[in-house]
N, C-alpha and C positions, 0 to 999 in steps of 0.2 A: 899650365902657364897662362895667366890671364893677361890681356892686353887692353889698353885704353885706346879707342879709335877716334879719329877725327872724321868729320864729314868731308867728302871729297870737295876739292876746291874748284875743279873745272869740269865741264861737261865735255865728254869726248865721243859723242855720237850715239848714245843709248837710244834705242827705239822709243818713239814718243807715244807711250801708252801708260796707263795708270800703274800697272805692275812694275814697269821699269823705272818709274819715277819715285819709288819708295826711297826715303832717305833715313839714315841713321841719325838719331839725336846726338848732339855733341856730347862726348864723354861716355858713349855706350860701349859696353864690353861685350864682345860676341866672338864665337868660334864657329868654324865649319865642323860639323859632327859626322857627316857622311858624304861620300862622293860616289856617284854611279855613272859609268860611261854609257851613254845612250846611242851615239853614233860615232863616226870617225873622230870628230872634233867637238862633239856636244857632250857636256857633262851636266848632271843634275846634282846641285849642291844643296845640302840641308844644313841650316844654321841652328845654333843653340837656342834661338828664340822661337823655333818652329817654322820659320819662313823657308821656303824652297825656291830655288831658281834653276832654270835650265839656261845654260850659257853655251853659245856657239863660239868657240875660239878660232875657227877657221878664218873669218875676215881679218881678225887681228894678226894672225900668223902670216897671212898672204900679203897684208899691207906693209909688214915690217921690211925694212931694208937691211936689218942686222942679220948676218948669216947665222949667228948663234941662236937667234930666235927662230928664223926660218927653218932651222934644222928640225924643229918640232912639227913640221909638216909631214915628216916621216911618221906614219901612223903607229908604228911600233914604239918609237921614241915618245910620241905624245901619250901613248897608253901607259907609260911607266910612271905616271903621277902617283903621289901618295899624300896622306895626311900626316902631318907632324906637328904636334902641339897646337892643333886647331888651324893650321895653315895648309893650304894646297900648294905643293911644290913638286918640281921635277928635278931629278938628278941631285946634285949638291947645291941646291938653290940656283940652278942654271936658269930656271924659269919659275917665277912666283909673282903673285899679285897681291896688293893690299886687300885685306878682307873687306874693308868698307867699299872698295870699288867693285868687288865681286857681288857683294850684297846689293849694291845699287845698280848693278849691271852697267857700270860706267867706266869702261876702259878702252 
């Protein structure tokens, strides 16, 4: 299942370095092809264009005030992610992120 992505419209605190400032061109189609859990909340994502990202989800989870999102601080629950049609998801889409935001490390 291909999808057309838009570039992110807002900056939500990505670290200020060249790797994290990579942007998708408008209209780019991309998938996540592999996910490897590195630490409790850190995942290495490989994208269909060859780019790889290491993303630490812990700050996002800890900042959230939503108890449904904070539930993923449980390491066993967090570890239950899967790839489905190029998307990184948990449970029945209980937690998911736009691929463009993961690619740009901008969430």
